[in-house]
N, C-alpha and C positions, 0 to 999 in steps of 0.2 A: 504494501500499498504508499502512496506517497503520504512524502510527508507536508505537513501544512507551514507556512511561515506567514507570519506577519510580520513587515517588514519594520519593526519597530525596538529602536535601541532603547538600554537602560534610561530612564529618567535623570538630568543632573543639574544642578541650579544656575542659573544665569546664561538658560539657553539662549541661542539667537535664532532667530527664525527668519526663514529668507522668503522675501513678497514675489508673489508670479510675476512682475513684470519684471524683479530683477534674474527670476529665470529665464523668463525669455527673452531679457537683454544680451545675459551672457550667453544664448546660446544662439543667438541674432548675430552678434556682433564680435563675440569669444572672446570677450573678457566681462568684469564685474569689479569694480571697486569699491568697496564697503569700508567707509571714513570709520575712524573709533573702534574697531574690531576689538583690538588687543587694550587691557587695561595699562595704566600707567608701571603696575608694576610688572605685569608682563611682559611689557615693552624693557622695562630699567631691567628685569633678570638676563634677556638677549643681548641688551647693549652692553651691557656689562661685562659679556660673555664676549663679545667683540672686542672688545677691549685689553682680554686679556689674553686673546690672539695677535691682535696687532703688538702688544707689548711683549709677547712671547717672540714675536717674529721680528723686535727691533733687537732685543736682547741677545740672540744670536748673530747680529751684523756687530762684528767687533772693529770694523774699519770704519764704521758710520762717520763721514766727514762730518765736521761744525760742530756747533752746539743746539741745531735746530733740530729738534723730535723729529721731524719729518724729512728729515735727510736721508735718513737709512732706508725709510718707506719705499723710495721711487724705484730702488731695487728687489721689492722683496715681492713675492706671489700677493696678490688683491683677493685671495678667494681660498677657503677652507674646506674640504669636501666632507662628508659622512662623519660631522660631528657629532650627530646623534647614535653613533653605534660606538662611541667610545665618553661620552661627557652627559651629566643629567639632566642638568637643564639645556643644552642642545635637545636631548631625549623630550623634555616638559614642553620645549616649546613648538618640536615638529607636532606635537599629538595634543596641543593648545585645545579645548574641548568646543572654542568658539571657532577657530577656524575649521574643525573637524563638522561642526554644525552646518556651515555653507557648503562642504566637499559633499556631505551625505546628501543635500538637498539637491545639489548639481547634479551628479555622478552616480550618487547610493540608489539602494540603502545600505549596501555592503564594500566598507573601503581598505581598502591595504593605505599603509604609508611607505614609501619606497627610498625618499634621498632628501638631504638637507645639505646645503653649501652656505655659509656663511663669508657675506661679500663684504671685503674692508674697503676698497674704490678711494685709496689717499689724493689728493690732489696732483692732478699730471696722469693718472692713472686709470685702470676699467676700460670698462665697452667691450662690446661685443657687437658682431654684426649680425647680418639678417639670418634668423633661425628658427627652424620647429621645434620645439622639444623633444615630440616623438621621434623626430629623425636622429635623436642619439637614447630616448630611451624607450623601448618597444614593447607593447601589450598587447595582446589578442585575446577577447576582442581589442580595438584601440581607444584606451577610455581615458589615458594620461591628464591629468591636470595640473599647472601649477599652483603654488602659493607664495607670494612676492609680498613680506612685510617689512614696511618701512620702519628702520630703527630710529631716523631724524627727518629731519626737512628731507626732502628729494625735490629736485627740479630742474628743468633741463641745463642751468650751468653746474650742478654736481654731477648729473649723469643719469636723471632718472629714464625709465624706460620709454621707450616709441613704439606704438603699433599700427596695425594697418585692420582698421575694422572691417570685420567679414570675411578676410583672408581666413578666418576657421574653416569656413567650406573648401577650400583648397585639400587635394591629397597630401599626402609626404612625399617630396620631392627626393627622389632614393640617390645615395652617395655614386660616383660614378668609378668605375674601375676596380669594383670588388662584389660578391657576392656577400649576402647574408644580413644586406642592411637595408631590407624592405618591409616595410610595415602593410603592405596591399600585396594581393594575389601577385604574383611574378606574370607579365605578357597576358593582365587583365585589360589594362590602356592600351588605347592606342596611339597616347601620343604624349604618355608621363614620361620627360625627358628626364635625365639624371642632371646633376648638380655638382659642382665644385666648390674647394675651400669654402661653405657653409660656413659659419659666425665668422670669417676673416672682415674687419673691421672696414676694407678700403673694397667699394662698391664694385670698383671697376674687375678686382679679382674674387670676388665672392659672385659667382652668377646667380645665387637664386635671386639677387636684385633685381632682375631682369624682369623675374614674376614680380616681384612688390612693385615695379615701377607700371603695371596694368593696373594696380587702382589706385584712387584717391588718395593726395598726400596724406603720407601717416601724420597721427597726431600724436604728443606725447603725454605723459600721465604723470603731474606732481604730483607728491603726497606728503603728507602728514605722520610723525612717528606712530603710530597703531594704528593705522590705515593698510587694509591688505588687497592686493590687486590679484583676482584669480583668473586663470586665463587658459583656455584651449591649448591643446598639445599640438593643434593645427594651426594656430595662428602667427604671422609674419610678426616677429617683435625684433628688438633691438637695442642697445643704447650705446652712448656716446663718452670717451673720455671726460672724468672730472677734470672741467675745465676750471677750478678757484686755485688759488692759491693758500688757503688755508679753512678747508672744509671737506670734512671727509661725505663718505654714502654708505653710509652701514648698512646692511640688510640682511635677512635672511630667509631664505627661498626655500620652500621644500616642495617636493610633488608625489603627489597621492594617484591612485587609480581605483577602477572599481573592484572589489576581490573576487568577481567570478572572473577576471581576466586569467590568463596565464601569461606568466611572467618570465621571460627567458632571461631576463636582465636582473644584477646584483651588486652592481656598482663597479665590480673587479674585471670588467673585462668580459664576463661570462656570457657568451651566447649560446646556449644549447636546449639541452635539458633543464626543465623547470628549476628558476630559482626561488619560485614561491617562499620557500623557507625562509629566506634572509629577510620576507616583510613584514612588518609587524600587523597584524588586525587591526583597525581602529574604530572600527564601528561594523554594524550587522552581525553577519558568519560567514562563512563560505564554506564550499567543498573541497577546495584545493589546502596544502599546508600552508601552515604560518609561522610568524614570531610571535614570542611574547615581548615587551619592552623589558630590554634587559636591566633598565633603572628602578621597575616598578611603578613608573608612572601608570594613575592610573587611565580607562581606558572602559568608553559605556557601548558595550555591544548588546546583538541582540537578546530583548526581553523578553522573552518568550517558553514554551516549555518544548526542552529540546530533547525530551527522555524517548524518542522513536530509537529503533534499533541502526538504523544507521551509523555509522562510522566517518568522524574526521579524523584527517592527518595531518600530524604537528610536525615540525622541521625539529632534529635534534641540531647541536651545534658542527658533529662530525658532517651533517648533508644528510645523515637517513632521516625516514619518516617513520613515525611512529605513531599506532591506531590509538586514539581515545574517545572517551565518551562524554560532552559536556554537561555539567547540569546547572540548570536556571539559576541555581544560588552558589554556585559555582566562583 
């Protein structure tokens, strides 16, 4: 007998509810900015984490010239990947309930938390050319979504995002010259051309820019601390280098997908058998393997009777899968 599933996660305080017009706007334009979604405390936690990373990078620069605290930054990395796997605050940021409230409404009800990136972008640094996120992180079905959390004021001067509204309806343009990079069925399109140098900041080099040019002029997305931009994984988007001399552009960017998707990606360059066992189940439920939060961050999963005789598979640290039965009160 089939199992009944009412897609409702366990209740939690301060839940953010998404409006129907917001849902429609996201799926029409490919992005949705929710102002003031994160509290000052939540922003402060992530901002402090960004500062720890910035100062840690600086402390490793033994030959940083001069007394200017920015001098050593310009030759340093501008982003840190997957802090959520090694830091409790980063995990809490990726699993922020109010961010997941919106994700649950836009692509849920079942949600995997996949990836985190801390961007620092000091003066004169940063920037990424036109790209589509599913070009890099593949899910099948293709349900990827990004959440871009501003940790301070972000504008055109210090490198805010630019988007091409409506470009989320485009397919993912595959990379040229090698296999394994396709999101869509191979040979299913008559005119889906490959692209080169995606994310390169020079539009003359990044051939995806030729597709972007078919759209009306892109728009910038200024943000304030605590605002969150949710964007579709097919959306053409980019940023420019920080043009200021005295401001950073700190942001925390996470990616999620529907937990019913098969995910060959696990951040470590792995594409092949399922990488689902590395992904945290953040909302709802799934028939796929999954991971639990490594630092015990509370997540609000399917709130219902899950007492049928069907079995779930949970990923272990060694990559093996173990059958488990989840009870409502576990």
